[in-house]
N, C-alpha and C positions, 0 to 999 in steps of 0.2 A: 796383352790381356791381364797380366799380373798388375801392371801399373793402374789399369782401369779398375780392377777390383779394389786395390788399395785406396784409390781416389774415392770410389763409391763408399768404402768403409769409413773413410775420414769424413765424408759428407754426412753420412747417417749418424755416426757417433758424435761428430761435432755439433750437429743441430740438437741432438738429444741432451748434450751437456749444457748447451747454451740456454735451452728452455725458451718458452714463448715470451717471457718478460725479462727485462733487465735484472730484476731482483731474484729471478728463479734460481734456487740453489741446485747445484749438482747433487745427484743422489748420494754420493759418498759424503759430501759436506753436510747434507741434511742428516744423514744417518749418524755422523760423528757428533753433531750437535745434540740430537735426541739421546744418544748414548751418554753423553756428558751430563745432560739434564737429569736423566734417570739415575746416573751414578751419584749425582750430588744430592739426591733426595735423602733426607734424614731417615734413619731406621724407624720402624714402627715401635712405638712405646706400648709394649704388650700389656702392661698393667693398666694403662689408660684405655687401651682398646677393649680390654675385658669389661671395664665399666660401661663402655658404649654398648657392648653386646648384651650386658645385663639389662640396659635400658630398652634395647631392641626386643629382648625376650618378653619384657613387661608389655611393650607395645603390641606384640603379636597376640597377646591374650585378649585384647580388646581393640582391634585396629580402628573401628568406627568411633569408639569413644575416646581414643587417644591419638587421633590423627594429627593434632597440633604438636605432638611430641616428635614427629618425624624430622622436622628441621633441626630440632635440638640434637637428635641422634646423629644426623648427617654432619653437623658441625663438630660434634664430639669425636667422630671418627677422623675427620679432617685434622683436628687438633692433635690427635694421637698419631698422625702420620699414615693412617690406613686409607689411602686415596681410593682404592677399589671399593671398599665398604662404604665410603662416603658417597661415591658415585651411585652405587646401588640405592642408597637411602634417598638421595636427591631425585633419582629417577622415579622412585615411588611417589614422592611429593608431586613431581611434575605430571605424572600420568594418573595419579589417584584422585580421589574426591577431595581436593584441597581448595583453599581459598585462592582466587586469582592472584593476589599479591604474593602468596607463598609459592605458587607455580612460577611466577616471574623471578622470584628469588632463587628458586631451584635452577632455572635456566642460567642465571648469572653465575651461580656457584658451579654448575656443571661445566660451563665454559672455562672458568678459572681453574678448576681441578683438572680437566682434560689438558689444558695448556701446561699446567705445572707438571703433569706426568709425561709431556711430550707428544700427546695425541692431538696434533694441531688441526687436522681435518675435522675432527669431532668438535674441537673448541670453536672453530670458525662456524660450523653449522649451528651451534647453540648461540653464538654471538648474533648471527643472522636472525635466528628464531626469536630471540629476545628483542632485537631491534624492531621486529615486525609485530610484537605482541600488542602494542598499544595503537597500532595503525589500522587503517581500513583495508586489510588484506584478507587472504583466505584463512590466515591464522590470526586469531584475535582473542585477547583476554579483556573482558569487559572491565571498565573503570580502572584499568592499569595505565599509568603514565610512565613512560620510559624516557626521562629527560635527556639521557645521554645516548639515545638511539643512533644518531648519526655517527658518534664516536665509536660505538660498538660495531656498526656496519663497516666503517672505515678499517677498523682493526681486522675484521673478517676479510675484507678485500685484500689487505696487504698480506695476510696469511695465504690466501688463495694464490696471489701472485708469486710469493716465495715458493709455494709448493708446485707452481706451474699448472695449477688447475684453471683451465681456460673457462669452463662453464661457470664456476663459482665467481671468478673475477668479472666475467661478462655480466652476470646477474647483478652484482653490486655496483659495477660501473654504470649500468643502465639506470639503476635507482638514482645515483647522483646526477646523471645526465638529466633526468626528469625534474630534479630540484632546481637546476640553474638554467640560464638562458644560453649558455655556451657549453661547448663540449668539456666534460670533466677530465682533467689531466691526472689520471690515476698514477702515472709514473712519478709525477712531481709530489703527489699526495703521500706516496709510499717511500719517498726518497730517504726519509729519516725514520719512518716508523717500520721497524723490522722486528716483529714479534718473535720470529724464529732466530735465536742468537745463542751463542755460547754463554753458559751461566757464568756469572762473575766469580772469580776465585776468592775463597774465604781466607 
């Protein structure tokens, strides 16, 4: 009986560690990578961030008249190292009454900022969303051309596979299957593209 329980435990834990894809990271390895990424982030430049906040305060006095200032504010916060504030500003651009081109820029910046902060699931979601922005899908931004849409979607796919997210991987693999005449080899495509990786040592 004890041997049977141990065998069952090994079966369950072994499959959990292996993950659904060859690239899927074990939870501990993934957590270690994210912790290292976040530890390597430079500290917030408080003086620079204050200037960004001053810009935000000016914007808040007349949001409709100064909506073009939001991307400037978002970039200001990112340059100051305040990723959270940058994300909030870019989200306002994406969701607000902004030009389609600015909304597309916001999605690209949100994907990059979330990835820089180690929030890979959110990054992959924005990569997908941007890849779909100029396509005939349920989500569309008129007159926006995303020339690197397939590259963005591939990056999202490889993130999903590293995270072991079967739904996300299936969604993007299906897209690539529809593009070609033969079955898309996601494992081969993600063999060298591993967005979730230990940061390089300085």
